[in-house]
Each structure stands twice: as structure tokens, then as C-alpha cells.
C-alpha positions, 0 to 999 in steps of 0.5 A, spaced: 252 950 892 251 954 898 252 949 903 257 951 909 262 945 910 266 943 915 273 942 912 278 936 914 285 935 912 288 928 910 295 926 909 298 920 907 305 919 908 310 913 906 316 912 910 316 919 912 315 922 905 308 926 903 304 922 898 298 925 898 295 931 902 287 932 901 282 937 903 275 934 904 268 938 905 263 935 909 256 937 911 250 934 916 243 935 914 237 936 919 236 928 919 244 927 921 246 925 915 253 926 913 254 929 906 261 929 902 262 935 897 268 933 894 276 934 895 282 937 893 287 932 892 294 934 891 299 928 889 306 928 890 312 924 887 319 925 890 316 931 895 314 935 889 306 936 887 305 932 881 298 932 880 291 934 882 288 927 880 282 925 884 280 932 886 272 933 885 267 938 888 260 938 888 256 943 883 262 943 878 263 939 872 257 935 873 259 932 880 254 931 886 254 931 893 253 924 896 252 921 903 258 920 906 261 916 912 265 920 918 269 915 922 271 917 929 277 914 933 
């Protein structure tokens, strides 16, 4: 869509086993709103990549960017 995004990697592990590894795209507009542009979601079972369910990218297959929430700790 021509928007430069900040990429955030997020992983989920249970008892040390990788379950999900995602790469999410975010951008801010001139008003300070955080926009979510989608993610590549890699889902694992028993240490092996099982699927990409949940993956979506704004501008592809009808997906649209939406206002997102960025949580900082």
C-alpha cells in the first residue's frame, strides 16, 4: 500500500516450546494514530511449522489497514 511500517516480531511459547511466531506491521499517521497493517503468522506443532493461519496483509485479498493499539511496558 506504499506505507512504511515498523515491524514487530512476537513469539508465543508454552513450556519452552515455540507455538507461534509473528511479524506484525504498524505505522503512525500525522495525528498520532497507530495503524495495524497485518501480520505473517507462523504456527508450530511439535517444533515444526504447521500453517500460516491468521496471516493477513492490508491491500491483499480485500484486507484493510485498521486502527491498532500499541501497548508498551
